[in-house]
C-alpha positions as CSV (number, residue, x, y, z in Angstrom):
1,X,56.4,-55.0,-20.3
2,X,54.1,-53.7,-23.3
3,X,55.4,-50.6,-24.7
4,X,52.1,-49.3,-23.3
5,X,51.4,-49.8,-19.9
6,X,48.0,-51.9,-19.8
7,X,46.8,-50.6,-16.4
8,X,48.1,-47.4,-14.0
9,X,50.0,-49.6,-12.0
10,X,52.7,-50.6,-14.6
11,X,52.9,-47.0,-15.9
12,X,55.1,-44.7,-14.1
13,X,52.8,-41.2,-14.2
14,X,54.6,-38.0,-12.9
15,X,52.2,-35.3,-12.0
16,X,52.7,-32.2,-12.6
17,X,51.5,-29.8,-10.3
18,X,51.1,-26.4,-12.7
19,X,49.7,-22.7,-11.0
20,X,49.7,-19.9,-13.2
21,X,51.5,-16.8,-11.9
22,X,51.0,-13.6,-13.5
23,X,53.8,-11.3,-13.7
24,X,53.9,-7.9,-12.1
25,X,53.1,-5.2,-14.1
26,X,55.6,-2.7,-13.2
27,X,55.8,0.0,-15.6
28,X,56.7,4.0,-16.2
29,X,54.0,6.1,-15.7
30,X,53.3,8.2,-18.9
31,X,52.5,12.1,-17.9
32,X,51.0,14.2,-20.5
33,X,54.0,12.9,-23.3
34,X,56.5,12.0,-20.8
35,X,58.0,9.4,-18.9
36,X,57.3,10.1,-15.3
37,X,58.6,7.5,-12.8
38,X,57.4,3.5,-12.1
39,X,53.7,2.8,-11.3
40,X,52.3,-1.1,-10.7
41,X,49.3,-2.7,-10.1
42,X,46.0,-1.5,-10.5
43,X,47.5,2.1,-11.8
44,X,49.3,0.2,-14.3
45,X,46.4,-1.5,-15.5
46,X,44.4,1.3,-16.2
47,X,47.5,3.0,-18.2
48,X,47.6,-0.1,-20.3
49,X,44.0,-0.1,-20.9
50,X,43.6,3.9,-21.8
51,X,47.1,3.4,-23.7
52,X,45.5,0.4,-25.5
53,X,42.4,1.5,-26.8
54,X,43.8,5.1,-28.1
55,X,46.7,3.7,-29.7
56,X,45.6,3.1,-33.6
57,X,46.4,-0.7,-34.3
58,X,48.9,-1.4,-37.3
59,X,50.0,2.3,-37.2
60,X,53.4,2.0,-35.8
61,X,55.9,-0.7,-36.4
62,X,57.2,-0.3,-32.6
63,X,54.0,-2.5,-31.7
64,X,52.6,-5.8,-33.2
65,X,49.5,-5.9,-35.0
66,X,47.6,-7.5,-32.2
67,X,48.1,-4.2,-29.9
68,X,45.8,-1.1,-29.9
69,X,42.2,-0.6,-31.0
70,X,40.3,0.5,-34.5
71,X,38.1,3.1,-32.7
72,X,39.8,5.6,-34.6
73,X,39.4,4.0,-38.1
74,X,35.7,3.3,-37.0
75,X,34.8,7.0,-35.7
76,X,36.0,8.7,-39.2
77,X,33.7,6.1,-41.0
78,X,30.4,7.1,-41.9
79,X,28.1,5.0,-39.9
80,X,25.0,6.0,-38.2
81,X,25.1,6.6,-34.3
82,X,23.5,3.2,-33.5
83,X,26.0,1.8,-35.2
84,X,28.8,3.2,-33.6
85,X,27.1,2.5,-30.1
86,X,27.6,-1.0,-30.9
87,X,30.7,-1.5,-32.0
88,X,32.5,1.2,-30.0
89,X,32.0,-1.5,-27.0
90,X,33.1,-4.3,-29.4
91,X,36.5,-2.4,-30.6
92,X,37.3,-1.6,-26.7
93,X,37.0,-5.2,-25.7
94,X,39.0,-6.5,-28.5
95,X,41.7,-3.8,-27.7
96,X,42.8,-5.4,-23.7
97,X,40.9,-8.9,-23.7
98,X,44.5,-11.0,-24.5
99,X,46.5,-9.2,-21.6
100,X,46.8,-12.0,-19.2
101,X,45.8,-9.9,-16.0
102,X,42.1,-9.2,-17.5
103,X,39.5,-11.7,-17.6
104,X,36.6,-9.8,-19.5
105,X,35.2,-6.3,-20.1
106,X,31.6,-5.5,-19.0
107,X,28.8,-3.3,-17.6
108,X,29.4,-0.7,-21.3
109,X,27.9,2.6,-21.4
110,X,28.2,4.4,-24.0
111,X,27.2,8.6,-23.9
112,X,27.3,11.4,-26.5
113,X,27.4,14.9,-25.4
114,X,27.4,17.2,-28.6
115,X,30.4,15.5,-30.5
116,X,32.3,13.7,-28.3
117,X,31.8,10.2,-27.3
118,X,31.9,9.0,-23.7
119,X,32.4,4.7,-22.8
120,X,32.6,3.5,-19.3
121,X,32.9,-0.3,-18.5
122,X,34.3,-2.3,-15.9
123,X,37.4,-4.4,-16.4
124,X,37.2,-7.8,-14.2
125,X,41.1,-8.7,-13.4
126,X,42.4,-12.1,-13.6
127,X,43.2,-11.9,-9.8
128,X,39.5,-10.8,-9.0
129,X,39.5,-7.3,-8.7
130,X,37.7,-4.8,-10.8
131,X,38.6,-1.8,-12.3
132,X,35.7,0.9,-13.5
133,X,37.4,2.9,-16.4
134,X,36.1,5.4,-19.0
135,X,37.4,6.8,-21.9
136,X,36.7,9.6,-24.7
137,X,36.6,8.4,-28.2
Protein backbone atom coordinates (compact mmCIF):
# COMPACT_ATOMS: atom_id res chain seq x y z
CA UNK A 1 0.00 0.00 0.00
CA UNK A 2 1.30 3.44 -0.92
CA UNK A 3 1.59 6.25 1.59
CA UNK A 4 -0.95 8.27 -0.39
CA UNK A 5 -4.07 6.29 -1.37
CA UNK A 6 -4.49 5.74 -5.09
CA UNK A 7 -8.28 5.47 -4.99
CA UNK A 8 -11.18 6.28 -2.71
CA UNK A 9 -11.69 2.58 -2.03
CA UNK A 10 -8.14 2.31 -0.77
CA UNK A 11 -8.51 5.33 1.48
CA UNK A 12 -10.34 5.03 4.74
CA UNK A 13 -12.33 8.23 4.70
CA UNK A 14 -14.19 9.45 7.69
CA UNK A 15 -17.00 11.85 6.95
CA UNK A 16 -17.68 14.37 9.65
CA UNK A 17 -20.99 16.13 9.80
CA UNK A 18 -20.60 19.66 11.10
CA UNK A 19 -23.47 21.72 12.35
CA UNK A 20 -23.27 25.25 13.62
CA UNK A 21 -24.88 25.84 16.96
CA UNK A 22 -25.54 29.31 18.22
CA UNK A 23 -24.94 29.65 21.91
CA UNK A 24 -27.76 31.06 24.02
CA UNK A 25 -27.58 34.79 24.45
CA UNK A 26 -28.76 34.75 28.06
CA UNK A 27 -27.43 37.83 29.82
CA UNK A 28 -28.33 40.36 32.48
CA UNK A 29 -30.56 43.27 31.55
CA UNK A 30 -29.07 46.74 31.93
CA UNK A 31 -31.71 49.14 33.21
CA UNK A 32 -30.76 52.78 33.80
CA UNK A 33 -27.20 51.84 34.73
CA UNK A 34 -28.25 48.99 37.03
CA UNK A 35 -28.35 45.26 36.46
CA UNK A 36 -31.88 43.91 36.24
CA UNK A 37 -33.18 40.41 35.62
CA UNK A 38 -32.02 38.07 32.89
CA UNK A 39 -32.88 38.48 29.21
CA UNK A 40 -32.42 36.20 26.19
CA UNK A 41 -33.18 36.01 22.49
CA UNK A 42 -34.10 39.15 20.54
CA UNK A 43 -34.11 41.30 23.68
CA UNK A 44 -30.52 40.27 24.49
CA UNK A 45 -29.45 40.94 20.90
CA UNK A 46 -31.04 44.39 20.97
CA UNK A 47 -29.19 45.17 24.19
CA UNK A 48 -25.90 43.96 22.65
CA UNK A 49 -26.45 46.17 19.58
CA UNK A 50 -27.14 49.27 21.68
CA UNK A 51 -24.26 48.58 24.09
CA UNK A 52 -21.70 47.82 21.36
CA UNK A 53 -22.59 51.00 19.48
CA UNK A 54 -22.59 53.21 22.59
CA UNK A 55 -19.32 51.84 24.06
CA UNK A 56 -16.21 53.65 22.86
CA UNK A 57 -13.71 51.24 21.33
CA UNK A 58 -10.29 50.95 23.04
CA UNK A 59 -11.41 53.07 25.98
CA UNK A 60 -12.20 50.42 28.60
CA UNK A 61 -9.72 47.70 29.58
CA UNK A 62 -12.48 45.21 30.37
CA UNK A 63 -13.25 44.89 26.61
CA UNK A 64 -10.90 43.64 23.90
CA UNK A 65 -9.92 45.96 21.05
CA UNK A 66 -12.67 44.59 18.80
CA UNK A 67 -15.57 45.59 21.07
CA UNK A 68 -17.33 48.93 20.79
CA UNK A 69 -17.50 51.62 18.14
CA UNK A 70 -15.65 54.72 17.06
CA UNK A 71 -18.78 56.87 16.84
CA UNK A 72 -17.62 59.18 19.61
CA UNK A 73 -14.40 59.96 17.71
CA UNK A 74 -16.33 60.44 14.47
CA UNK A 75 -18.90 62.79 15.98
CA UNK A 76 -16.16 64.82 17.68
CA UNK A 77 -14.25 65.31 14.43
CA UNK A 78 -14.75 68.45 12.37
CA UNK A 79 -16.22 66.85 9.26
CA UNK A 80 -19.10 67.71 6.99
CA UNK A 81 -22.61 66.43 7.61
CA UNK A 82 -22.42 64.50 4.32
CA UNK A 83 -19.32 62.64 5.48
CA UNK A 84 -20.98 61.85 8.81
CA UNK A 85 -24.03 60.48 7.01
CA UNK A 86 -21.74 58.15 5.02
CA UNK A 87 -19.44 57.09 7.86
CA UNK A 88 -21.98 56.52 10.64
CA UNK A 89 -23.51 53.42 8.98
CA UNK A 90 -20.04 51.94 8.35
CA UNK A 91 -18.96 52.49 11.95
CA UNK A 92 -22.20 50.98 13.29
CA UNK A 93 -21.91 47.94 11.05
CA UNK A 94 -18.27 47.37 12.08
CA UNK A 95 -19.20 47.52 15.75
CA UNK A 96 -21.78 44.70 15.64
CA UNK A 97 -21.11 42.51 12.58
CA UNK A 98 -18.60 40.19 14.29
CA UNK A 99 -21.21 38.80 16.68
CA UNK A 100 -22.01 35.22 15.63
CA UNK A 101 -25.76 35.89 15.87
CA UNK A 102 -25.60 38.67 13.24
CA UNK A 103 -25.42 37.98 9.51
CA UNK A 104 -25.72 41.52 8.09
CA UNK A 105 -26.75 45.09 8.86
CA UNK A 106 -28.78 46.85 6.17
CA UNK A 107 -31.27 49.63 5.39
CA UNK A 108 -29.57 52.50 7.19
CA UNK A 109 -31.51 55.74 7.46
CA UNK A 110 -29.71 58.72 9.02
CA UNK A 111 -31.92 61.63 10.09
CA UNK A 112 -30.90 64.93 11.63
CA UNK A 113 -33.06 66.81 14.10
CA UNK A 114 -31.21 69.90 15.24
CA UNK A 115 -28.02 68.79 16.99
CA UNK A 116 -29.21 65.20 17.24
CA UNK A 117 -28.59 62.44 14.74
CA UNK A 118 -30.81 59.35 14.71
CA UNK A 119 -29.86 56.20 12.83
CA UNK A 120 -32.31 53.42 12.11
CA UNK A 121 -31.26 50.14 10.54
CA UNK A 122 -32.19 46.48 10.16
CA UNK A 123 -30.07 43.71 11.65
CA UNK A 124 -30.38 40.36 9.86
CA UNK A 125 -29.74 37.45 12.21
CA UNK A 126 -28.16 34.12 11.35
CA UNK A 127 -31.35 32.33 12.42
CA UNK A 128 -33.34 34.14 9.68
CA UNK A 129 -35.01 36.69 11.93
CA UNK A 130 -34.45 40.43 11.74
CA UNK A 131 -34.28 43.18 14.34
CA UNK A 132 -35.22 46.79 13.67
CA UNK A 133 -32.95 49.13 15.64
CA UNK A 134 -32.55 52.85 16.16
CA UNK A 135 -29.87 54.74 18.05
CA UNK A 136 -29.28 58.36 18.82
CA UNK A 137 -25.74 59.34 17.97
